[in-house]
GUDRENKE-828313 format. One record per residue: residue number from 1; x, y, z of N, C-alpha, C, O in turn. Coordinates in steps of 0.05 Angstrom, whole numbers, plus 5000, padded with zeros to 4 digits. Example, Ala and Ser with C-alpha at 12.3 -4.5 7.8 and 13.67 -1.06 7.14 Angstrom:
% residues 2
+-----+------+------+------+-------+-------+-------+------+------+------+------+------+------+
| seq | n.px | n.py | n.pz | ca.px | ca.py | ca.pz | c.px | c.py | c.pz | o.px | o.py | o.pz |
+-----+------+------+------+-------+-------+-------+------+------+------+------+------+------+
|   1 | 5264 | 4886 | 5156 |  5246 |  4910 |  5156 | 5264 | 4934 | 5156 | 5285 | 4934 | 5169 |
|   2 | 5257 | 4955 | 5142 |  5273 |  4979 |  5143 | 5258 | 5001 | 5157 | 5268 | 5023 | 5161 |
+-----+------+------+------+-------+-------+-------+------+------+------+------+------+------+
This chain:
% residues 140
+-----+------+------+------+-------+-------+-------+------+------+------+------+------+------+
| seq | n.px | n.py | n.pz | ca.px | ca.py | ca.pz | c.px | c.py | c.pz | o.px | o.py | o.pz |
+-----+------+------+------+-------+-------+-------+------+------+------+------+------+------+
|   1 | 0346 | 6313 | 3914 |  0358 |  6294 |  3896 | 0384 | 6304 | 3885 | 0387 | 6328 | 3879 |
|   2 | 0404 | 6287 | 3883 |  0431 |  6294 |  3875 | 0434 | 6292 | 3845 | 0422 | 6275 | 3832 |
|   3 | 0450 | 6310 | 3834 |  0457 |  6309 |  3805 | 0480 | 6290 | 3801 | 0488 | 6285 | 3778 |
|   4 | 0491 | 6279 | 3822 |  0515 |  6262 |  3820 | 0508 | 6233 | 3825 | 0496 | 6225 | 3846 |
|   5 | 0515 | 6216 | 3805 |  0509 |  6187 |  3807 | 0531 | 6172 | 3822 | 0525 | 6153 | 3836 |
|   6 | 0556 | 6180 | 3817 |  0578 |  6166 |  3829 | 0598 | 6187 | 3841 | 0607 | 6204 | 3826 |
|   7 | 0603 | 6185 | 3867 |  0620 |  6204 |  3880 | 0645 | 6189 | 3891 | 0642 | 6169 | 3906 |
|   8 | 0668 | 6199 | 3884 |  0693 |  6188 |  3895 | 0702 | 6206 | 3917 | 0705 | 6230 | 3913 |
|   9 | 0706 | 6195 | 3941 |  0715 |  6210 |  3964 | 0743 | 6201 | 3971 | 0748 | 6179 | 3980 |
|  10 | 0762 | 6219 | 3967 |  0790 |  6214 |  3973 | 0795 | 6223 | 4002 | 0793 | 6246 | 4009 |
|  11 | 0801 | 6203 | 4019 |  0804 |  6208 |  4048 | 0832 | 6203 | 4057 | 0846 | 6185 | 4047 |
|  12 | 0841 | 6219 | 4076 |  0865 |  6213 |  4091 | 0856 | 6201 | 4118 | 0847 | 6215 | 4136 |
|  13 | 0857 | 6174 | 4120 |  0847 |  6161 |  4144 | 0863 | 6166 | 4169 | 0855 | 6158 | 4190 |
|  14 | 0886 | 6179 | 4166 |  0903 |  6185 |  4188 | 0901 | 6214 | 4197 | 0917 | 6224 | 4213 |
|  15 | 0882 | 6229 | 4186 |  0877 |  6257 |  4193 | 0847 | 6261 | 4196 | 0831 | 6242 | 4191 |
|  16 | 0839 | 6285 | 4202 |  0811 |  6292 |  4205 | 0797 | 6288 | 4178 | 0804 | 6301 | 4159 |
|  17 | 0778 | 6270 | 4177 |  0764 |  6265 |  4152 | 0734 | 6265 | 4154 | 0720 | 6262 | 4134 |
|  18 | 0723 | 6267 | 4178 |  0694 |  6267 |  4182 | 0680 | 6289 | 4166 | 0659 | 6283 | 4154 |
|  19 | 0690 | 6314 | 4166 |  0676 |  6334 |  4150 | 0675 | 6327 | 4120 | 0655 | 6333 | 4106 |
|  20 | 0695 | 6314 | 4110 |  0696 |  6306 |  4082 | 0675 | 6285 | 4075 | 0660 | 6288 | 4057 |
|  21 | 0675 | 6263 | 4091 |  0656 |  6242 |  4085 | 0627 | 6251 | 4091 | 0609 | 6244 | 4076 |
|  22 | 0623 | 6268 | 4111 |  0596 |  6278 |  4117 | 0586 | 6295 | 4094 | 0562 | 6293 | 4086 |
|  23 | 0603 | 6312 | 4083 |  0594 |  6329 |  4060 | 0588 | 6311 | 4036 | 0568 | 6316 | 4022 |
|  24 | 0605 | 6292 | 4031 |  0600 |  6274 |  4008 | 0573 | 6259 | 4011 | 0558 | 6256 | 3992 |
|  25 | 0568 | 6250 | 4035 |  0543 |  6235 |  4040 | 0519 | 6253 | 4036 | 0498 | 6243 | 4027 |
|  26 | 0521 | 6278 | 4042 |  0499 |  6297 |  4037 | 0494 | 6301 | 4007 | 0472 | 6306 | 3998 |
|  27 | 0516 | 6299 | 3992 |  0514 |  6303 |  3963 | 0505 | 6278 | 3948 | 0495 | 6280 | 3925 |
|  28 | 0508 | 6255 | 3960 |  0502 |  6230 |  3947 | 0472 | 6224 | 3947 | 0457 | 6231 | 3965 |
|  29 | 0463 | 6212 | 3925 |  0435 |  6204 |  3923 | 0430 | 6180 | 3942 | 0408 | 6177 | 3952 |
|  30 | 0451 | 6164 | 3947 |  0449 |  6142 |  3966 | 0477 | 6133 | 3973 | 0497 | 6142 | 3960 |
|  31 | 0480 | 6117 | 3994 |  0507 |  6108 |  4002 | 0520 | 6090 | 3981 | 0544 | 6088 | 3979 |
|  32 | 0504 | 6078 | 3964 |  0515 |  6061 |  3943 | 0527 | 6078 | 3920 | 0539 | 6066 | 3902 |
|  33 | 0524 | 6104 | 3921 |  0535 |  6121 |  3900 | 0564 | 6130 | 3908 | 0577 | 6144 | 3892 |
|  34 | 0573 | 6123 | 3932 |  0598 |  6133 |  3942 | 0620 | 6112 | 3941 | 0616 | 6089 | 3949 |
|  35 | 0643 | 6120 | 3932 |  0668 |  6104 |  3932 | 0688 | 6118 | 3950 | 0690 | 6142 | 3949 |
|  36 | 0702 | 6103 | 3966 |  0723 |  6114 |  3984 | 0750 | 6106 | 3973 | 0754 | 6084 | 3963 |
|  37 | 0769 | 6125 | 3976 |  0796 |  6120 |  3966 | 0817 | 6131 | 3986 | 0814 | 6154 | 3996 |
|  38 | 0837 | 6115 | 3991 |  0860 |  6124 |  4006 | 0885 | 6118 | 3989 | 0887 | 6097 | 3978 |
|  39 | 0903 | 6138 | 3987 |  0927 |  6135 |  3971 | 0951 | 6139 | 3989 | 0952 | 6158 | 4004 |
|  40 | 0971 | 6122 | 3986 |  0996 |  6125 |  4000 | 1019 | 6124 | 3981 | 1018 | 6112 | 3959 |
|  41 | 1041 | 6137 | 3988 |  1066 |  6135 |  3973 | 1079 | 6109 | 3979 | 1074 | 6098 | 4001 |
|  42 | 1095 | 6098 | 3961 |  1109 |  6073 |  3967 | 1128 | 6078 | 3991 | 1140 | 6099 | 3993 |
|  43 | 1129 | 6059 | 4009 |  1145 |  6061 |  4033 | 1166 | 6039 | 4033 | 1160 | 6015 | 4033 |
|  44 | 1191 | 6047 | 4034 |  1213 |  6028 |  4036 | 1233 | 6037 | 4057 | 1239 | 6061 | 4059 |
|  45 | 1242 | 6019 | 4073 |  1261 |  6025 |  4095 | 1288 | 6012 | 4089 | 1289 | 5988 | 4083 |
|  46 | 1309 | 6027 | 4090 |  1336 |  6017 |  4086 | 1350 | 6016 | 4113 | 1350 | 6035 | 4128 |
|  47 | 1363 | 5994 | 4119 |  1378 |  5990 |  4143 | 1404 | 6006 | 4142 | 1416 | 6008 | 4121 |
|  48 | 1412 | 6018 | 4165 |  1437 |  6034 |  4165 | 1462 | 6017 | 4164 | 1461 | 5992 | 4168 |
|  49 | 1484 | 6030 | 4159 |  1511 |  6018 |  4161 | 1516 | 5996 | 4141 | 1530 | 5977 | 4147 |
|  50 | 1505 | 5999 | 4117 |  1513 |  5981 |  4096 | 1499 | 5954 | 4095 | 1506 | 5938 | 4078 |
|  51 | 1481 | 5949 | 4113 |  1467 |  5923 |  4112 | 1448 | 5921 | 4089 | 1444 | 5900 | 4077 |
|  52 | 1436 | 5944 | 4082 |  1418 |  5946 |  4059 | 1396 | 5925 | 4059 | 1389 | 5915 | 4037 |
|  53 | 1386 | 5918 | 4082 |  1363 |  5900 |  4083 | 1339 | 5918 | 4077 | 1335 | 5939 | 4090 |
|  54 | 1323 | 5909 | 4059 |  1301 |  5926 |  4050 | 1275 | 5913 | 4058 | 1272 | 5889 | 4055 |
|  55 | 1256 | 5929 | 4067 |  1230 |  5920 |  4072 | 1209 | 5939 | 4061 | 1211 | 5963 | 4066 |
|  56 | 1191 | 5929 | 4046 |  1170 |  5945 |  4035 | 1146 | 5945 | 4054 | 1134 | 5924 | 4059 |
|  57 | 1139 | 5969 | 4064 |  1118 |  5971 |  4084 | 1091 | 5977 | 4070 | 1071 | 5981 | 4084 |
|  58 | 1090 | 5977 | 4044 |  1066 |  5984 |  4029 | 1043 | 5966 | 4035 | 1020 | 5975 | 4038 |
|  59 | 1048 | 5940 | 4037 |  1027 |  5920 |  4043 | 1015 | 5925 | 4070 | 0990 | 5925 | 4074 |
|  60 | 1032 | 5931 | 4091 |  1022 |  5936 |  4118 | 1004 | 5962 | 4117 | 0983 | 5962 | 4130 |
|  61 | 1014 | 5982 | 4104 |  0999 |  6007 |  4103 | 0973 | 6003 | 4088 | 0952 | 6014 | 4097 |
|  62 | 0973 | 5988 | 4066 |  0948 |  5983 |  4051 | 0928 | 5968 | 4068 | 0904 | 5975 | 4069 |
|  63 | 0937 | 5948 | 4083 |  0919 |  5933 |  4100 | 0907 | 5950 | 4122 | 0883 | 5949 | 4127 |
|  64 | 0923 | 5966 | 4134 |  0913 |  5983 |  4156 | 0894 | 6004 | 4145 | 0873 | 6009 | 4156 |
|  65 | 0901 | 6016 | 4122 |  0884 |  6037 |  4110 | 0857 | 6024 | 4101 | 0836 | 6036 | 4105 |
|  66 | 0858 | 6000 | 4090 |  0833 |  5987 |  4082 | 0815 | 5981 | 4106 | 0791 | 5985 | 4105 |
|  67 | 0827 | 5974 | 4129 |  0812 |  5969 |  4153 | 0799 | 5995 | 4163 | 0776 | 5995 | 4171 |
|  68 | 0814 | 6017 | 4162 |  0803 |  6043 |  4170 | 0781 | 6052 | 4151 | 0760 | 6062 | 4160 |
|  69 | 0785 | 6048 | 4125 |  0764 |  6055 |  4106 | 0739 | 6037 | 4110 | 0717 | 6047 | 4107 |
|  70 | 0743 | 6012 | 4117 |  0721 |  5994 |  4122 | 0704 | 6004 | 4145 | 0679 | 6003 | 4145 |
|  71 | 0717 | 6015 | 4166 |  0702 |  6026 |  4189 | 0685 | 6050 | 4180 | 0662 | 6052 | 4187 |
|  72 | 0697 | 6067 | 4163 |  0682 |  6090 |  4152 | 0659 | 6080 | 4135 | 0636 | 6091 | 4137 |
|  73 | 0664 | 6061 | 4118 |  0643 |  6050 |  4100 | 0620 | 6038 | 4117 | 0597 | 6043 | 4110 |
|  74 | 0626 | 6023 | 4137 |  0605 |  6011 |  4153 | 0589 | 6032 | 4167 | 0564 | 6030 | 4169 |
|  75 | 0602 | 6053 | 4177 |  0588 |  6075 |  4191 | 0568 | 6089 | 4173 | 0547 | 6098 | 4182 |
|  76 | 0575 | 6090 | 4147 |  0558 |  6105 |  4128 | 0543 | 6086 | 4108 | 0532 | 6096 | 4088 |
|  77 | 0543 | 6060 | 4113 |  0530 |  6040 |  4097 | 0539 | 6040 | 4068 | 0523 | 6037 | 4049 |
|  78 | 0565 | 6044 | 4064 |  0577 |  6043 |  4037 | 0586 | 6015 | 4032 | 0600 | 6003 | 4049 |
|  79 | 0579 | 6003 | 4010 |  0587 |  5975 |  4004 | 0617 | 5972 | 4004 | 0632 | 5989 | 3994 |
|  80 | 0626 | 5950 | 4016 |  0655 |  5945 |  4019 | 0670 | 5942 | 3993 | 0694 | 5947 | 3991 |
|  81 | 0656 | 5934 | 3971 |  0669 |  5932 |  3945 | 0675 | 5960 | 3933 | 0687 | 5962 | 3912 |
|  82 | 0666 | 5981 | 3947 |  0671 |  6008 |  3937 | 0693 | 6022 | 3954 | 0694 | 6047 | 3955 |
|  83 | 0710 | 6006 | 3966 |  0733 |  6016 |  3981 | 0757 | 6011 | 3963 | 0761 | 5989 | 3953 |
|  84 | 0773 | 6031 | 3960 |  0797 |  6030 |  3943 | 0821 | 6040 | 3958 | 0820 | 6061 | 3971 |
|  85 | 0843 | 6025 | 3956 |  0869 |  6034 |  3968 | 0889 | 6032 | 3946 | 0891 | 6011 | 3932 |
|  86 | 0904 | 6053 | 3942 |  0924 |  6054 |  3920 | 0951 | 6064 | 3930 | 0952 | 6077 | 3951 |
|  87 | 0972 | 6057 | 3916 |  0999 |  6066 |  3922 | 1008 | 6083 | 3898 | 1006 | 6074 | 3875 |
|  88 | 1019 | 6106 | 3904 |  1029 |  6124 |  3883 | 1025 | 6153 | 3889 | 1020 | 6160 | 3912 |
|  89 | 1025 | 6169 | 3869 |  1020 |  6197 |  3872 | 0990 | 6201 | 3878 | 0973 | 6191 | 3862 |
|  90 | 0983 | 6215 | 3899 |  0955 |  6218 |  3906 | 0938 | 6229 | 3883 | 0917 | 6219 | 3877 |
|  91 | 0947 | 6251 | 3870 |  0931 |  6263 |  3848 | 0927 | 6243 | 3825 | 0905 | 6241 | 3815 |
|  92 | 0949 | 6230 | 3817 |  0947 |  6210 |  3796 | 0928 | 6188 | 3802 | 0912 | 6180 | 3786 |
|  93 | 0930 | 6177 | 3827 |  0913 |  6155 |  3835 | 0884 | 6164 | 3837 | 0865 | 6148 | 3831 |
|  94 | 0879 | 6188 | 3846 |  0852 |  6199 |  3848 | 0840 | 6201 | 3820 | 0817 | 6193 | 3815 |
|  95 | 0856 | 6211 | 3801 |  0847 |  6213 |  3773 | 0840 | 6186 | 3762 | 0819 | 6182 | 3750 |
|  96 | 0859 | 6166 | 3766 |  0854 |  6139 |  3756 | 0829 | 6126 | 3767 | 0813 | 6114 | 3753 |
|  97 | 0827 | 6128 | 3794 |  0804 |  6116 |  3807 | 0778 | 6129 | 3798 | 0758 | 6116 | 3794 |
|  98 | 0778 | 6156 | 3796 |  0754 |  6170 |  3787 | 0745 | 6161 | 3759 | 0721 | 6157 | 3754 |
|  99 | 0765 | 6157 | 3742 |  0759 |  6147 |  3715 | 0749 | 6119 | 3716 | 0730 | 6111 | 3702 |
| 100 | 0762 | 6102 | 3732 |  0754 |  6074 |  3734 | 0726 | 6070 | 3744 | 0712 | 6053 | 3734 |
| 101 | 0718 | 6085 | 3764 |  0691 |  6082 |  3775 | 0670 | 6100 | 3762 | 0647 | 6100 | 3768 |
| 102 | 0680 | 6115 | 3742 |  0663 |  6134 |  3727 | 0650 | 6155 | 3745 | 0626 | 6160 | 3744 |
| 103 | 0666 | 6166 | 3763 |  0656 |  6186 |  3782 | 0649 | 6212 | 3768 | 0663 | 6220 | 3749 |
| 104 | 0627 | 6224 | 3776 |  0620 |  6250 |  3765 | 0625 | 6272 | 3786 | 0619 | 6295 | 3781 |
| 105 | 0635 | 6265 | 3809 |  0644 |  6284 |  3830 | 0666 | 6271 | 3846 | 0665 | 6248 | 3854 |
| 106 | 0687 | 6287 | 3851 |  0708 |  6279 |  3869 | 0706 | 6298 | 3894 | 0705 | 6322 | 3891 |
| 107 | 0706 | 6286 | 3917 |  0706 |  6302 |  3942 | 0732 | 6296 | 3956 | 0740 | 6274 | 3960 |
| 108 | 0746 | 6318 | 3964 |  0772 |  6316 |  3976 | 0774 | 6337 | 3998 | 0763 | 6359 | 3996 |
| 109 | 0788 | 6329 | 4019 |  0793 |  6348 |  4041 | 0817 | 6365 | 4035 | 0835 | 6358 | 4020 |
| 110 | 0817 | 6389 | 4047 |  0839 |  6407 |  4042 | 0845 | 6423 | 4068 | 0827 | 6431 | 4082 |
| 111 | 0870 | 6428 | 4072 |  0879 |  6445 |  4095 | 0904 | 6459 | 4086 | 0924 | 6459 | 4101 |
| 112 | 0903 | 6472 | 4063 |  0926 |  6484 |  4050 | 0942 | 6502 | 4069 | 0932 | 6512 | 4089 |
| 113 | 0968 | 6507 | 4062 |  0986 |  6521 |  4079 | 0994 | 6548 | 4069 | 0992 | 6568 | 4084 |
| 114 | 1003 | 6551 | 4043 |  1013 |  6576 |  4034 | 1008 | 6579 | 4004 | 1005 | 6559 | 3990 |
| 115 | 1008 | 6604 | 3994 |  1005 |  6610 |  3966 | 0979 | 6597 | 3955 | 0958 | 6599 | 3968 |
| 116 | 0980 | 6586 | 3931 |  0957 |  6572 |  3920 | 0948 | 6549 | 3938 | 0925 | 6543 | 3940 |
| 117 | 0968 | 6538 | 3952 |  0962 |  6516 |  3970 | 0946 | 6526 | 3994 | 0932 | 6511 | 4007 |
| 118 | 0948 | 6552 | 4000 |  0932 |  6564 |  4021 | 0902 | 6561 | 4015 | 0886 | 6556 | 4033 |
| 119 | 0896 | 6563 | 3989 |  0868 |  6560 |  3981 | 0859 | 6531 | 3980 | 0837 | 6525 | 3989 |
| 120 | 0876 | 6514 | 3970 |  0867 |  6486 |  3965 | 0883 | 6464 | 3979 | 0872 | 6444 | 3986 |
| 121 | 0908 | 6468 | 3983 |  0925 |  6446 |  3991 | 0938 | 6434 | 3967 | 0927 | 6435 | 3945 |
| 122 | 0962 | 6423 | 3970 |  0977 |  6413 |  3946 | 0963 | 6390 | 3932 | 0963 | 6390 | 3907 |
| 123 | 0952 | 6371 | 3947 |  0939 |  6349 |  3934 | 0913 | 6358 | 3920 | 0909 | 6350 | 3897 |
| 124 | 0897 | 6373 | 3933 |  0872 |  6383 |  3921 | 0879 | 6400 | 3896 | 0865 | 6398 | 3876 |
| 125 | 0899 | 6416 | 3898 |  0907 |  6432 |  3875 | 0916 | 6414 | 3852 | 0908 | 6419 | 3829 |
| 126 | 0932 | 6394 | 3858 |  0941 |  6375 |  3837 | 0917 | 6360 | 3825 | 0918 | 6354 | 3801 |
| 127 | 0898 | 6353 | 3840 |  0874 |  6338 |  3830 | 0859 | 6355 | 3810 | 0849 | 6344 | 3790 |
| 128 | 0858 | 6381 | 3814 |  0844 |  6398 |  3795 | 0856 | 6399 | 3767 | 0842 | 6403 | 3748 |
| 129 | 0882 | 6395 | 3765 |  0896 |  6396 |  3739 | 0890 | 6370 | 3724 | 0898 | 6348 | 3732 |
| 130 | 0877 | 6373 | 3702 |  0872 |  6350 |  3684 | 0848 | 6334 | 3692 | 0843 | 6312 | 3681 |
| 131 | 0833 | 6343 | 3712 |  0809 |  6328 |  3720 | 0787 | 6331 | 3700 | 0784 | 6352 | 3687 |
| 132 | 0771 | 6310 | 3697 |  0749 |  6310 |  3677 | 0722 | 6312 | 3690 | 0701 | 6309 | 3677 |
| 133 | 0721 | 6318 | 3716 |  0696 |  6318 |  3731 | 0696 | 6341 | 3751 | 0717 | 6354 | 3755 |
| 134 | 0674 | 6345 | 3764 |  0672 |  6365 |  3785 | 0689 | 6356 | 3809 | 0691 | 6332 | 3815 |
| 135 | 0699 | 6376 | 3824 |  0715 |  6371 |  3848 | 0704 | 6389 | 3870 | 0700 | 6413 | 3866 |
| 136 | 0698 | 6377 | 3893 |  0690 |  6392 |  3916 | 0712 | 6390 | 3937 | 0718 | 6368 | 3947 |
| 137 | 0725 | 6412 | 3944 |  0745 |  6413 |  3964 | 0733 | 6422 | 3991 | 0721 | 6444 | 3992 |
| 138 | 0734 | 6405 | 4011 |  0722 |  6410 |  4037 | 0744 | 6418 | 4056 | 0763 | 6403 | 4061 |
| 139 | 0741 | 6441 | 4068 |  0760 |  6451 |  4088 | 0758 | 6435 | 4114 | 0737 | 6432 | 4125 |
| 140 | 0781 | 6424 | 4122 |  0782 |  6409 |  4147 | 0802 | 6422 | 4166 | 0805 | 6413 | 4189 |
+-----+------+------+------+-------+-------+-------+------+------+------+------+------+------+
């Protein structure tokens, strides 16, 4: 039996994420206890040579990420209303979503590179600062 009623799993759907979701599912009391989150930075493209035609790719990225999260949710029997896609700073959005869903555990993947980031990764490290709940960093 799990001590965690609500688990927020922050996934990068464009990188290796199976170890992260698998670990979260082992920690969950049921699949209905799990929320999935993907966060992207705002994406804007500027045309060269002074045309300055602007296109915001955020909607395309959100739709694609939601579809990828839906595949993960279906595979693990997670309700589709527990899929979240956000735009902004990953750590900030993870904090906001965790608070919104009243998560008592955040599960995040990490593949840190150097220094403190060697241990956690920059996003996982940032999530730890100011967090009000437990965090499980899964090495991928």
